[in-house]
N, C-alpha and C positions, 0 to 999 in steps of 0.2 A: 486529493492524495498526497498531494507533495506535501504541503499543510499540514496535514495531518500526522503524518510520519514525522515533520520537523518538532511537532509540539506533544509528544508521547509524554505521557505523564506516571508517577507512581504511585502507585493504588495509595499508597502512606503519605506519599511529598518527600519521603527521604531515598537522597542519590543513593546506590550502593556503598561507593566508598565516600560517603561524608560522616565526619567522626565514630570512624571505626564500624559505621551499621551498614550490615551485610543481609540480602536476604535468600534465604534459604532456594536452592536448585528448584526446587517446584513450584514454588509461586514467581520466578523469573520466567520458568518456562512459561508458565499459565499467564502472565501478562505480556510474554513476547507471541503467546497464540492467539490472545486477545489484539492485540495491536494488529496482529497479519488478518485476522478475520477481518474486523474494522477497514481496513485497506482492501481489499478483495471486496469486501462490501460496496464503496466507493468506488472504484473501479466498475462494478457493474451497474451501479448507479448513472456513469456516467455513461458507460457504455447504451444502456438503456434513451436514455437524455438526447443520445446522439441518434440514435433509431429514431425516436418521437420526432426529430426536427428533421432528419430527412424525409420521413413520411408527408411533412407539413412542405415542405421544400418541391415537393414530386409532385403534391396536388394544387399548389402555385397559394395554400394560403402564407409561407410563410414570407412578413416584408423586408426581413431584415435577413441576407445571405451570413453575414461575417457571426451573426450567432452561430449558424452551423458550421462554420470553419474555424470557431473559436472552440466549438466544443469538441469538434472531430479533434484539432490541436490536442485537447488537454487531456482526452480520452488517449489518445496514440501515444502522449510520453506516461502516463499512468501505466500503462502496460507494456511499454519499452523499459519503465523502471520495475515492472514484476519480474519481467522477466532475468533482467539483470541482477534480482534478488535471489531469484527462484537460482540462478547460475552461481551464484557465490555460495550459497549454501549447498549445493552438491557440489561444488570442488569441496567446501569443510568438510561435508562428509566423507567427501572421496581422501583426503587428507585424511582423518581420524583415522578410517578403518587402513593406513596403510602406515601406519603409527606401529613401531613394534613394543610389543611389552619385554 
């Protein structure tokens, strides 16, 4: 998940501040929503992988316990990142609501 967020690409390959090219607000929000959806999907996939590996470990089918440990740590870090992003989004929303017009 961290790799996916770090390599976010814009749909037309133009960065918002390059050469005066600016995307419309709706397009940017769609790109952001797509990135969030992909990140949550990846987080869910990681959690499912941990569940499968845990089941294999409990049954005694898993020979390399390191796989479970690494997968669990990746899922934990991904969840922690998601919580921090959510908290920052809530803080930003609250700051906007406190802004006086």
